[in-house]
C-alpha positions as CSV (number, residue, x, y, z in Angstrom):
1,M,-151.3,-23.4,-95.0
2,T,-148.1,-22.3,-96.5
3,L,-146.1,-19.8,-94.0
4,S,-143.9,-17.5,-95.6
5,I,-143.5,-14.9,-92.3
6,G,-139.9,-13.7,-92.0
7,V,-138.6,-15.3,-95.3
8,R,-136.3,-12.5,-96.5
9,R,-134.0,-12.6,-99.8
10,V,-130.4,-11.7,-99.3
11,G,-127.7,-9.9,-100.9
12,I,-124.8,-10.3,-98.3
13,G,-123.1,-13.0,-96.7
14,K,-125.4,-16.2,-96.9
15,M,-127.7,-18.5,-94.9
16,A,-127.3,-21.7,-93.3
17,T,-126.1,-24.6,-94.8
18,L,-128.8,-27.1,-96.1
19,V,-127.8,-29.9,-93.5
20,Q,-128.4,-27.1,-90.4
21,A,-131.5,-26.5,-92.2
22,I,-132.8,-29.9,-91.8
23,R,-131.4,-30.3,-88.2
24,M,-133.3,-26.8,-87.1
25,A,-136.3,-28.4,-88.8
26,L,-135.9,-31.9,-87.0
27,H,-135.3,-29.7,-83.4
28,Y,-138.4,-27.9,-83.9
29,G,-140.0,-31.4,-84.9
30,E,-139.0,-33.2,-81.5
31,T,-139.6,-29.6,-79.2
32,H,-143.1,-28.5,-80.9
33,L,-144.2,-31.5,-83.2
34,G,-144.3,-34.5,-81.2
35,V,-141.0,-36.3,-82.8
36,K,-140.3,-38.9,-80.2
37,D,-137.9,-40.8,-81.8
38,I,-134.9,-40.4,-84.3
39,F,-132.9,-42.9,-85.2
40,G,-130.4,-44.6,-87.4
41,E,-126.5,-45.8,-88.0
42,D,-124.2,-43.1,-86.7
43,V,-127.7,-41.0,-85.7
44,G,-127.2,-40.4,-82.2
45,P,-124.2,-38.8,-80.6
46,P,-120.9,-38.3,-81.1
47,L,-121.5,-38.3,-84.9
48,G,-124.8,-37.0,-85.5
49,G,-125.2,-38.7,-88.9
50,V,-122.4,-39.2,-91.8
51,F,-123.7,-35.7,-92.8
52,T,-124.1,-34.0,-89.3
53,A,-127.9,-33.8,-89.9
54,T,-129.0,-35.2,-86.5
55,Q,-126.2,-33.6,-84.2
56,G,-127.7,-32.5,-80.8
57,L,-130.8,-33.6,-81.0
58,K,-132.2,-34.6,-78.1
59,T,-134.0,-37.3,-79.2
60,S,-131.5,-39.4,-81.4
61,W,-130.2,-42.1,-81.0
62,N,-127.9,-45.0,-83.0
63,S,-129.4,-48.1,-84.2
64,P,-127.6,-51.5,-85.3
65,L,-126.2,-51.4,-88.7
66,D,-129.3,-53.3,-90.2
67,E,-131.2,-51.2,-92.3
68,R,-134.4,-53.6,-92.6
69,G,-134.3,-53.2,-88.5
70,I,-134.1,-49.4,-89.0
71,V,-137.4,-49.6,-90.9
72,G,-139.3,-51.9,-89.3
73,A,-138.6,-50.3,-86.1
74,A,-140.2,-47.0,-87.8
75,I,-143.0,-48.8,-88.6
76,G,-143.6,-50.7,-85.6
77,L,-143.1,-46.9,-83.7
78,G,-145.4,-45.2,-86.3
79,L,-148.1,-48.0,-85.8
80,S,-148.0,-47.5,-81.8
81,G,-148.9,-43.1,-82.1
82,D,-145.0,-42.6,-82.2
83,R,-143.9,-39.7,-84.4
84,C,-140.3,-40.8,-85.4
85,V,-137.6,-40.2,-88.1
86,A,-135.9,-43.0,-89.3
87,E,-132.4,-42.6,-91.0
88,V,-131.0,-44.9,-93.7
89,Q,-127.0,-43.9,-93.7
90,F,-127.2,-43.7,-97.4
91,C,-130.0,-44.9,-100.2
92,D,-127.7,-47.4,-101.6
93,Y,-128.4,-49.1,-98.5
94,I,-132.6,-48.7,-98.7
95,Y,-132.7,-51.4,-101.5
96,N,-133.0,-54.1,-99.1
97,T,-136.4,-52.8,-97.2
98,I,-138.3,-52.0,-100.8
99,D,-140.9,-54.7,-98.9
100,L,-141.0,-53.2,-96.0
101,L,-141.6,-49.1,-97.0
102,K,-144.3,-51.4,-99.5
103,L,-146.2,-52.2,-96.2
104,G,-145.9,-49.1,-94.5
105,G,-147.3,-47.7,-97.4
106,M,-150.4,-49.8,-98.0
107,Q,-151.5,-49.2,-94.1
108,S,-153.7,-46.0,-94.2
109,W,-155.3,-47.3,-97.5
110,A,-155.7,-51.0,-96.2
111,S,-157.0,-50.1,-93.4
112,H,-159.7,-47.8,-95.0
113,G,-158.0,-45.0,-93.2
114,D,-158.5,-46.3,-89.5
115,W,-154.3,-47.1,-89.0
116,N,-151.9,-44.0,-89.5
117,L,-148.4,-44.4,-89.9
118,P,-146.6,-41.0,-88.6
119,I,-143.0,-41.5,-89.5
120,T,-140.6,-39.8,-91.7
121,V,-138.1,-41.7,-93.1
122,M,-134.7,-40.1,-95.0
123,T,-131.8,-40.8,-96.4
124,P,-128.7,-39.1,-98.4
125,V,-129.5,-39.8,-102.4
126,G,-127.5,-39.2,-105.6
127,S,-124.0,-38.4,-106.8
128,G,-121.5,-35.2,-106.3
129,I,-119.5,-36.5,-103.6
130,R,-117.1,-38.9,-105.4
131,G,-118.9,-42.2,-103.6
132,S,-117.9,-44.4,-106.4
133,I,-120.9,-47.3,-107.4
134,Y,-121.8,-48.0,-103.3
135,H,-122.5,-44.4,-102.5
136,S,-124.0,-42.3,-105.3
137,H,-127.6,-43.7,-106.5
138,S,-130.5,-42.4,-106.4
139,F,-133.9,-43.7,-105.5
140,D,-136.6,-41.4,-106.1
141,A,-137.2,-43.3,-109.3
142,T,-137.8,-46.5,-107.6
143,M,-139.6,-44.6,-104.2
144,T,-142.6,-43.2,-106.8
145,H,-142.9,-47.0,-107.8
146,I,-144.2,-47.3,-103.8
147,P,-147.3,-46.3,-103.6
148,G,-148.8,-44.7,-100.0
149,W,-146.1,-42.5,-99.3
150,K,-145.4,-38.6,-100.3
151,I,-142.0,-38.2,-101.7
152,V,-140.2,-34.9,-101.3
153,M,-136.6,-33.6,-102.3
154,P,-135.2,-30.3,-101.6
155,S,-132.9,-28.0,-103.5
156,N,-132.0,-25.6,-100.9
157,P,-131.6,-24.5,-97.1
158,L,-135.3,-23.0,-96.9
159,D,-137.2,-26.0,-98.3
160,A,-135.4,-28.6,-96.6
161,Y,-136.4,-26.7,-93.7
162,G,-140.0,-25.9,-94.8
163,L,-140.7,-29.9,-96.6
164,M,-139.1,-31.3,-93.3
165,I,-141.8,-29.7,-91.2
166,A,-144.7,-30.6,-93.3
167,C,-143.2,-34.3,-93.2
168,L,-143.7,-34.1,-90.1
169,K,-147.1,-32.7,-89.9
170,E,-148.1,-35.6,-91.8
171,P,-150.3,-38.7,-90.2
172,N,-148.6,-41.1,-92.7
173,P,-145.6,-41.9,-94.1
174,T,-143.1,-39.5,-95.5
175,M,-140.0,-40.0,-97.7
176,Y,-137.3,-37.7,-97.4
177,L,-134.8,-37.8,-100.1
178,K,-131.2,-35.4,-98.9
179,P,-129.0,-34.8,-102.2
180,K,-125.7,-35.7,-101.1
181,A,-124.3,-33.0,-102.9
182,L,-125.9,-30.2,-101.9
183,M,-125.7,-30.9,-98.0
184,R,-122.9,-27.7,-97.5
185,I,-124.8,-25.5,-100.1
186,R,-125.5,-22.5,-98.4
187,G,-129.4,-20.4,-98.7
188,Q,-129.6,-17.2,-100.2
189,E,-133.1,-17.0,-97.6
190,Q,-133.1,-16.3,-94.4
191,I,-134.6,-18.9,-92.1
192,P,-137.1,-17.8,-90.1
193,G,-135.7,-17.7,-86.5
194,E,-131.8,-18.2,-87.5
195,P,-129.2,-15.1,-86.6
196,P,-128.8,-12.2,-88.4
197,L,-128.2,-12.0,-92.1
198,T,-124.5,-11.2,-91.9
199,P,-121.1,-13.2,-92.1
200,E,-120.9,-12.4,-88.4
201,G,-124.7,-14.5,-88.4
202,E,-123.0,-16.9,-90.5
203,K,-120.4,-17.5,-87.9
204,L,-122.9,-17.4,-84.8
205,L,-125.1,-20.2,-86.1
206,K,-122.4,-22.5,-86.6
207,E,-121.1,-21.8,-83.0
208,M,-124.2,-22.7,-81.7
209,I,-125.4,-25.7,-83.6
210,D,-122.2,-27.2,-85.4
211,A,-120.4,-29.6,-82.9
212,P,-116.9,-29.0,-82.5
213,L,-114.4,-31.7,-84.3
214,A,-112.5,-32.5,-81.3
215,D,-114.1,-33.7,-77.7
216,R,-117.9,-33.5,-78.1
217,S,-118.4,-35.0,-74.5
218,R,-119.6,-32.0,-72.7
219,W,-121.5,-29.9,-76.1
220,R,-124.8,-28.8,-76.6
221,P,-126.3,-26.8,-78.5
222,Q,-127.8,-23.9,-78.6
223,W,-130.3,-23.8,-80.7
224,P,-131.8,-20.7,-82.1
225,S,-135.0,-19.2,-80.0
226,G,-136.6,-18.0,-82.9
227,L,-138.0,-21.0,-84.9
228,T,-141.0,-21.4,-86.7
229,D,-143.3,-24.4,-88.2
230,Y,-142.3,-22.5,-91.8
231,T,-144.1,-25.0,-94.1
232,V,-143.4,-25.8,-97.5
233,E,-146.9,-27.4,-98.8
234,L,-146.5,-30.9,-100.0
235,G,-147.4,-31.1,-103.2
236,V,-146.8,-27.5,-104.9
237,A,-143.8,-26.9,-107.1
238,K,-142.1,-23.7,-107.3
239,T,-140.9,-21.5,-110.7
240,V,-137.3,-20.4,-109.7
241,H,-136.8,-18.8,-113.2
242,E,-139.3,-17.2,-115.6
243,G,-139.0,-18.2,-119.2
244,E,-141.4,-18.2,-122.8
245,Q,-139.5,-20.0,-124.8
246,I,-138.8,-23.8,-122.7
247,T,-139.8,-25.2,-119.4
248,V,-137.3,-27.1,-117.4
249,V,-138.6,-29.1,-114.6
250,S,-136.0,-30.5,-112.1
251,Y,-135.5,-31.1,-108.2
252,G,-132.8,-31.8,-105.8
253,R,-129.1,-31.7,-107.0
254,T,-129.9,-30.4,-110.6
255,L,-131.8,-28.1,-109.9
256,P,-129.7,-25.4,-109.1
257,L,-127.4,-26.3,-112.4
258,C,-130.9,-26.0,-114.3
259,A,-130.7,-22.7,-112.7
260,Q,-127.8,-21.6,-113.4
261,A,-128.3,-22.8,-117.2
262,A,-131.1,-20.5,-117.7
263,S,-129.0,-17.8,-116.3
264,Q,-126.3,-18.3,-118.7
265,L,-128.7,-18.8,-121.9
266,Q,-130.6,-15.8,-121.1
267,K,-127.4,-13.8,-122.3
268,E,-127.8,-15.6,-125.2
269,G,-131.3,-14.3,-126.1
270,V,-132.9,-17.7,-124.8
271,S,-135.8,-17.4,-122.4
272,V,-135.8,-20.6,-119.9
273,E,-138.4,-21.4,-117.5
274,V,-137.3,-23.2,-114.3
275,I,-139.4,-24.9,-111.7
276,D,-138.6,-26.6,-108.9
277,L,-141.0,-30.1,-108.2
278,R,-140.1,-30.1,-104.8
279,T,-142.6,-32.8,-103.8
280,L,-142.3,-35.8,-106.4
281,W,-145.3,-37.1,-105.0
282,P,-147.9,-36.0,-105.0
283,Y,-146.4,-33.6,-108.0
284,D,-147.9,-30.2,-108.8
285,W,-148.7,-31.0,-112.2
286,E,-151.7,-28.0,-112.3
287,H,-148.3,-25.9,-112.2
288,L,-146.0,-27.5,-114.6
289,S,-149.0,-27.9,-117.4
290,A,-149.7,-24.5,-116.9
291,S,-146.2,-23.5,-118.1
292,I,-145.5,-25.6,-120.6
293,E,-148.7,-24.5,-122.3
294,K,-147.0,-21.4,-122.2
295,T,-143.7,-22.2,-123.7
296,R,-144.8,-25.2,-125.8
297,R,-141.4,-27.2,-124.9
298,V,-140.2,-28.8,-121.6
299,L,-137.0,-30.7,-120.9
300,F,-137.1,-32.9,-117.7
301,V,-133.7,-33.2,-115.9
302,N,-132.8,-35.6,-113.0
303,E,-130.1,-37.4,-112.0
304,D,-131.4,-41.2,-111.6
305,T,-130.9,-43.6,-114.3
306,E,-132.7,-42.9,-117.4
307,V,-134.4,-46.1,-117.6
308,T,-138.1,-46.3,-116.3
309,N,-136.9,-42.6,-114.7
310,F,-139.8,-41.2,-113.1
311,G,-139.2,-38.1,-115.3
312,E,-140.5,-41.0,-118.3
313,H,-143.6,-40.4,-116.4
314,L,-144.0,-36.8,-116.5
315,I,-143.3,-37.2,-120.2
316,R,-146.2,-39.8,-120.0
317,R,-148.4,-37.4,-118.8
318,T,-147.2,-34.3,-121.0
319,I,-148.1,-36.3,-123.9
320,E,-151.3,-37.6,-122.6
321,D,-152.4,-33.9,-121.7
322,L,-150.8,-31.5,-123.7
323,F,-150.1,-33.5,-127.2
324,Y,-151.8,-30.3,-129.3
325,V,-150.2,-27.9,-127.7
326,L,-146.3,-28.7,-127.9
327,E,-143.8,-27.5,-130.6
328,A,-141.1,-30.2,-129.9
329,R,-140.5,-33.3,-128.5
330,P,-140.3,-33.7,-124.5
331,R,-137.2,-34.5,-123.8
332,L,-135.7,-36.6,-120.3
333,L,-132.1,-35.8,-119.6
334,A,-130.8,-38.3,-116.9
335,G,-128.1,-40.6,-115.3
336,A,-126.7,-43.1,-117.9
337,F,-128.1,-46.2,-117.6
338,I,-125.2,-48.2,-115.9
339,P,-124.9,-50.3,-112.8
340,G,-123.3,-47.9,-110.8
341,V,-121.2,-44.3,-110.6
342,G,-117.5,-44.1,-111.0
343,L,-115.4,-43.0,-108.7
344,A,-112.9,-40.8,-110.7
345,D,-114.2,-37.3,-111.2
346,P,-114.7,-37.9,-115.4
347,L,-116.4,-41.0,-114.6
348,E,-118.6,-39.3,-112.3
349,M,-119.5,-36.1,-114.2
350,A,-120.1,-38.5,-117.4
351,S,-122.2,-40.1,-115.6
352,T,-124.9,-37.8,-114.4
353,P,-126.1,-34.3,-115.9
354,Q,-123.9,-31.7,-115.6
355,I,-124.4,-27.9,-116.6
356,G,-122.9,-28.5,-120.0
357,S,-125.4,-31.3,-120.9
358,I,-127.9,-29.4,-119.5
359,I,-127.2,-26.3,-121.7
360,Q,-126.7,-28.4,-125.0
361,A,-130.2,-30.2,-124.2
362,I,-132.2,-26.9,-123.9
363,R,-130.5,-25.3,-126.9
364,E,-132.0,-28.9,-128.8
365,V,-135.5,-28.5,-127.6
366,V,-135.0,-24.6,-128.4
367,S,-134.0,-24.9,-131.5
368,E,-136.7,-28.4,-132.7
369,Q,-139.5,-27.6,-134.9
370,A,-142.6,-29.8,-134.8
């Protein structure tokens, strides 16, 4: 059941950052949903995660610098009935765990539903922090090749909270992909239970749950008392900008860019519908197909490399199911098929979709005639 009680859109100030939202959801999970272990490289005190997503959590602890050990421990804990959250510090270093992720994904299927694996693995993904070749990869396409997992990627703080709560309720494994570039963005909607919708409330939340930069030995968080189990149902997409001429489907870092592009093009008379996929698996084909049937054009946008991209699967599904309603070829705009993302700003910008390339792609699809 999806809860929406207490969510308000605001025009004054801005709300929690995406990483604060994750932290509050994890706190709710360890106090109300049975989460017993939150662990990974630098996940425990004093750092609380390289992006501070686990700062102040009572069940967090530091693991060795060993991604296979982290995922393997999570599987072992899950099979023993321990609901846990394991973090791989950057998705660039998760590739050596593929066989373990495959093993985790098959537990329920192989046991005919007798063995559940209530674990969540979370890892930061994508470009946008000038991370160069070792801290800029995406993992969405690779992860969707591994059956048995439910996979999410939020684009805003409210969804970050609600999707994490949904993952923590799942009886089987979930993969929570955190867009690095969006970690510090502030939401436009209030997370139920966070302080008032004012600049003072924003400051108060920081004082309550953000550790000081100096000595943290005596610091303890003061969690908001009204946090709820606000849940974004897995497998449900969301229309974030309504339009009539083209459907743009995205998630994570590129979703806000697509929404921005739609707003800009609206001033030129181009009507763009933007859908936030939110859950990569299972994905909301009913929502997507209804929009594509309406607009008769579609552009899929994400920053993973374009070859064997998840958007290519969505294009195949579009052609198979909706071929005769299309008025233009479905198109994918994705990251360049290169080994890594360059450190220099122009190289990073040229390697992945940006606002300019998204606007150009939308114009091209809208102008095309079947």
